[in-house]
N, C-alpha and C positions, 0 to 999 in steps of 0.2 A: 975531639976526634969522634966521628960518628960511629955508633955501635953497629953491629951487623943487623940488629933488629930495625934500626932507623933506616939503614940502606935498603932493606927489603921493603919497608913501608914506602920509601920514595919511589922505588921501581914500580910498585903496585899503582901508585897514584899516576905515574907517567903513562902506564899502560891504559888506565881508565881514561885519561885525557885523550889518548890516541885512538880509543875504540871507535868513535864515530867515523874517523877517517878510514880505518880499516874496514868497517862495515860497508861504507859507501863504495870502496874499491871492489869488494867482493860482489856487491849487488850489480855494479856496472859490468863486471866480467860475466855474470850469469846472463844478463840481458843481451850482451854483445854476441854471445854464442849463437843463439838462433838467428839473430840478425845477420851474422856472417854467413850462416848456412843459406839464407835466402839470397844474399848478394852473390855468393860464390858457391853454388851448389856443387860444382866440380870438385871442390876441396873435400867434400864429404862422401864422395862416391857417385853412384849412378844418379842422374837428375830425376827429381820427383815432379810429376805433373801437378799443376795447380788444382786445388779442389773445385768442383762445380758449384753452381749456385744452390742454396738450400731450398727445397720445395716446401711451400706452406701446405699444411693439411687441408683437405677439401673443405672442411667446415669453416676455415678461415677465409676462403675465397669469396669474392663477390659473385652472387648467383647470376647465371646467364639469363634465367627466366624465373618468374614468380610461380610458386606452386599454386595449384587450383584450390580455392577455399573449400574446407570440408564441413561447412555448416549444413543445417537441415534444409533440404531442397523442397520444392513444392510437392504436394501430394500427386501421385500418379493418377492420371485420368483413365488409365486402363486397368487399375486394380480391380479385381473381381468383387462384385456385390455379394455379400454372404447369403447363403441359402436360408430362408426363414425356418424351414423344418430343422436344419442343423442347429441354428441359433436356439430354437426352442428346446431341442434335445439337450443342449448344454446348460441352459439357464434354469429350466424347470426343477432339476434336482437341487439347485443351489438357492434359488429365491424362495425360501421357506421361512416362516416365522418361528420364533422360539416361544412357544406357548400360544396365547390367544391372538386374535386379530388376523388380518390378511395383508398381503402385498399386491399392489397393482403395478403394472409396468408397461413401458413402450420403448422400443428401440427402432430407430429409423436410419436409413442411409442419408447422410447429410446432403449429398449432391443432388439426389433425385427425389428425396422425401419418401421413398418406398418403405413401408412398414415391414420390419423384419421380425418383430416380436410384439405381441399385444395380449396382455392379460388384464382384461377389464380396463383398458386404457382410457375409455370415455367416462368412467365412473368418477363422480365428484369426490374429492378427498380433502381433508384438512392437511395443508402442505407444510406447516411450520415455516421456517426461514427460507424455504425455496421461493416464497413470495418476493424475496429481494431480487430475484432474477427479473420479475416483472417490473419492479421499481427501477432497476438498472436500465432496462430498455426504455422506459418512459422518460427517465432523466436525460439520457443521452440524446433522445430524439427532441424533447421539448426544450431543453436548456442548451444542449450542444456540448460535445466532449471538451472543447477548449475554453469554455466559459469559466469565469471566476466570480466569487462573491466578494463584495467590498464592505469592509467595516470602516466607518468614518467617525471622526470627531468634528463636530460643527459648533459654531458659536450659537449659544442659546440666548433666551431672553434675560435681561437684567433682573436682579433680585434685590430685595431690601428696600429701604426708603428711597424716595426720589433723590437722585444726585449722588447716592452712595456708590463708591467705587467697588462694585461687586458684579459678577456675571456668572452665567452658567456655561458649562461645556457639555454638549449632548453626545453621548456615545450611541451611534445609530447602527442597529443590527441589520445586516444585509444577507443573512442566511449562512454565515460561516460559524459552524459549531465546533470547529477544530482549532480555534484560536489557542495560542500558547501564551503564557504569562510573561515570557522574556522577549529577547530580540527575535525578529522574524528569521526563521530557518528555511531558506529558499530551497534547500535540498531535501526537505521533508514534506510530508502531507499533513500530519498532525503537528501543529505549531508552525506551519508555513507562514502564517501571519501572526506577528507577536505584538502583545500589548505594550511592551517596553519600547519598541520601535515607534508605535503610534503615539505613545506618551511623549517621546522626545520630539517628534514632529510638532505635536500640539504645544509643548512648552516653548519651542523655538518660535512658533507663530505668535504666541502671546507675548513673548519677549520683544519681537520685532514691532508689535503693536503698542509697546510701552506699558503693558498691563502686568501687574505683579500680584493681583489677587485682592481679596480672596475669591476662589473659584469653587463653585458647587457643581459636582458631576451628576448628571441625569442620564437615564437610559431611555432610548426610543426602541421599543420592541413591537411597534405597531404593524410591522410587515405581516406577521402571522395573525390570523383572525380566528374567531370561534373558540371553543373550549380548548385548553392546553393539553387535556388528557382525552384520549379516545374512549368513549363509553363502552366500547367492546373489550377493553382490557380489564383483566382481573385486578382488583385493588391489591391482592397479595403479590402479583407480579410487579406492580409499581413500588410497593414497599420493599421488595427484594432487590430493586435496582435494575430490573430487566429493561425498564424504560423510566422516563420522568416527564413532568410537564414540559411541553415543547415551546421553545422561544427561538427567535432568529439569530441569537448569538449565545455562545457557550464556550467554556474552556474545556479542552480535552474530551470532546464528545460528551459533555455533561458528566465528567468524572472529577472527583476531588484530586486524584492523582492519576496521571496517564498510565502508570505502571500497575495500577490496581483496577482491573476491569470487571470486578464483581462487587456485590454489596451495594448499599444505598447510594443514590446520586443526589446532587443538589436539587432541591425542589423549586428553586427560582434561579435558573442559570443566568438570566439577564442581569439581575441584581448582583449575583456572585461575580459575574464578569465585570460589571461596573465598579465594584469594590476593588477588584484587582487592578483595573485601569486607574482608579483614583490613587492607589498606592504608588503605581509607577509614575503617574504625573507628578505627585508630590516629590518623589526622588529625582525626577528629571529636571524639575524647576527649582529645586532647593538652592542651587548655586546662584540663580538669578533672583532669589528672594520671593519666588512664587509660593503662595500659600494655598492649600487645598482644604476646604471644609470637610469635616468628618461626615460620614453618612452619604448614602446614594439614594436618590429618588427617581421616580418615573416622570417622564415628560407627559404632560397632558396635551393630547392632540399630536401634531407632527411639527417638526422644525419648519421654519419659514422656507419657502422655495428658494429664496436668495441668501440663505444663511451661509456665512463664510465657512469654507472647509478649512479646518485647522490641521488636519492630517488624515491619512487614509492608508490602509494596508489591504492586500489582495490575498485571497485564499489560494490553495492549490486548485488545479483544474478540476472540472466536474469528472472527467475520466479518471483522474487520480483518486478522487473521493469515492467513485463507484468501485474502483479496485479495492480500496481499503474496506468499504462496506462489505463486499463479497468475501474478502479474506477473513475479516474479524467477525462478521455477522452482527455488527452493532445496530441495535434497534433504533437508537436515538438518531444516528446518522441516516438510517434508511427513511425514517419518518420525515426528517428534515428535507431530504432530497425529493421525497414525494410532494411536500408542500411547495418546494421551489419549482418543481415541474409544473404544478398547478398555476403558480404565479406567472411563469414564463408563457404559459398557454392562455393567459388572460383570465384565469379563474381565481377564486379565493384561495389564499394560502392557509387552508384549514384542513382538518382531518377529512371532512367530506370532499373538499376540493382535491385532495391528494388521491383518494380512491377513484374519484371520477376521472381525474387526469390519466391514471394508469389504465383504466378501462378504455378510454378514448384513444390513447396511444396504441394500445394493442389492436384495437379495431382498425385504426389507420394503417397499422403494419400488416394487416391481413390475417391476424391470428383470430380464429373463431372464439368468441367469448360467450357463446350460448351456454347457459347453465352456470356460468362462473359467478361466484360471489366474492367481492373484495371488501372485507370489513376493515382492514388496515393495510399498510404497505410494507410492514416489517415481518409479518407472519406470527406475531405474538397472539393474535386473536384466534380463538377456536371457531369463530363463525366463518372464516375463510373457506371457500370451496373451489378447488381447481383440479382438473384432471391431469393424469400423467401425460396424456396426449397433448394437452395444451402446453405443458411445460416443455415437452420435447420439441414442439413447434417453436417456442420462444428460443430455446437453445440453438435450434437450426437457423433461426433468423439471425442470431448473433454470429454464428460461425460461417454461414454461407449465404445469407439473404442479400437482397439487392441494396438495402440501406447500410452503407459502409460505416456510418457513424457508430453502429452497434459493435463493430470490431474492437472498439476501445475497451469493451468489457472482457475480452478474451483472457487478458493477463490477470484478471481478478479472480478467476476460478481457482480455488485451492488445488495444489498439486498433491496427489496421493503420497503420503509418507514424508512430505517435505515442507509444505507451507500451510499457513492458515488453519482452518478448522479440520483439515485432513493431515496435519503435521504429525499427529500421534497415532495415526491409523495405518493400515496396510503393513503390519509388522508380523502377522502370523502366517503360517504355512498356506492358508487358503487364499490369501490376498497379496502376499509379498511380491509376486510377479507383476502386480499392477502398480507398484510403487514407482513414481516418476512418470507414469504413462497416463493414468486416469486423472482428469481434471473435472471437478464437480463441486457444486454448491450443496452444502449439507443443510439439514433441517431437523430439529429435535424439540419435541415437547414431551410431556409425561407419557402419553400413549401414542405418540406420533414420531415417525422417523422417515426421512426422505433424502434422496440423493439424485440430483439431475446434473448432467454435464455432457462431456464429449471425450472420445478416445479414438485413436487410430489403431485399427486391428492389425493382426500379424501379416495380412496381405497388403497393408498400406491404404486401407479404406477408412475414411473418416465417418464415424458413427456418432449419433446423439442418442441420449437415453434419459429416462426418468423412471425412478422406482419410488413408490410411496407406500408406507405401512401405516395403517390406522387401527385403533382399538387394540393396540398391542398390550401385552402384559408388562406393567411398569417394572423397570429394572431388569428385565430379561436380558441376559448377557449375550445371547446369540443373534440379536437382530441387526446391530451394526455390522458385525462380521459377515452376515448374509448379504447385505447390500454391497459391501466392499468386495466380497468374492464374486458377486454377480457382475460388477463392473470389470473385475479382473478377467472373468471369462471372455468378455468382449475384447479386451486388449490382446488376449492370447488366441483369439478366434481366427483360424484359417478356415472359415466355414463355407467356402464356395463349393 
């Protein structure tokens, strides 16, 4: 006979077994109630009107028309030209040296060429890296903004005893000193053409030809002629890495590391590049059994005109290289572009050829070159002599002149407080208002400072300017701020 405890346990188990059925019954009843209210609203009292459609918020709707773009529009042709007396009244108190030396300067209206400020603007000055503005104009005109430089690997002469299975591969420099050691990076300027990419092409060409080595890498740097160093440069500047012997091929603008832009450079960038290429060729050909001899030599003479091309890579465009030169003020790149401009014009790709090409291109552009001395094309030489008026005219030719090829240089001018050599300037009270507005090329040597560029004033008028300080007190802290404040004055000028 079951005990009372057993009977209670049995009843509990029966309830648990029945629980799903009870739960389902309750759920159906709950759901049926609103359904019944919809089917027979009269049973629940006064009839309710059906809710209207939900309106989507305006920001979710498809627009009926597109908004007007809010980009920067063209400059106004009716903006007033600043009054020269007012410009001078604002500039004179600011454009002052800290210690010794003097500043010269010129400000012009870009559209008309009207001189708005002139402090000894015709006087010859040592301009430092403002020389790169002349080189930029010459390169864009002589070579062309869209041109590229080709680095090739070609089949060279056989080496070793007659009948021996050995040959040379010649790395031919074509003026690209921005080569990268790895794969070509087509979205970059430095490293746009990569030696690893060239090596893979070369290894594949050799494989298809059934050749497994050994291979000897030679370099052909015969494109550049004359001395590799300009005699106008100080040996101390060369030793410090301000520049290096010029060759028509180099890695990282003749730097050991692209991230380290100061200090000594390779003294033979052609062989350094050849060694990097040989290492990449060895790696690319290893799977196919290709062997590469150690050491890199120079080709005597030039490759045969009909030498088989085993691979080729292309540099960034000349306009992109000009932008990089102006942004970073790299002397090696500037000197290379000068030599390439000379070669494009049919002259020798030498230091003398580069300086002659720059002068000729400026003359052809209509820039007065009387009294100008061009000792190099990077601005490192103290023998350079150019006036502020001549620089203002070059900037005006870039911004507003009839040769539209020069417009490609506009983006290369550093932006005050933001990019390039102006990235860490325009941060104090005297010049902060010019940040983001002033665009100018800098120039600095021990006793020299310069700033040449363009700015739109407060009335919407495009102005070009050049300020140059010479015989300054070395290390004086106030000279750069004086130039930056002067350009800021122009940006804030409602001087009509």
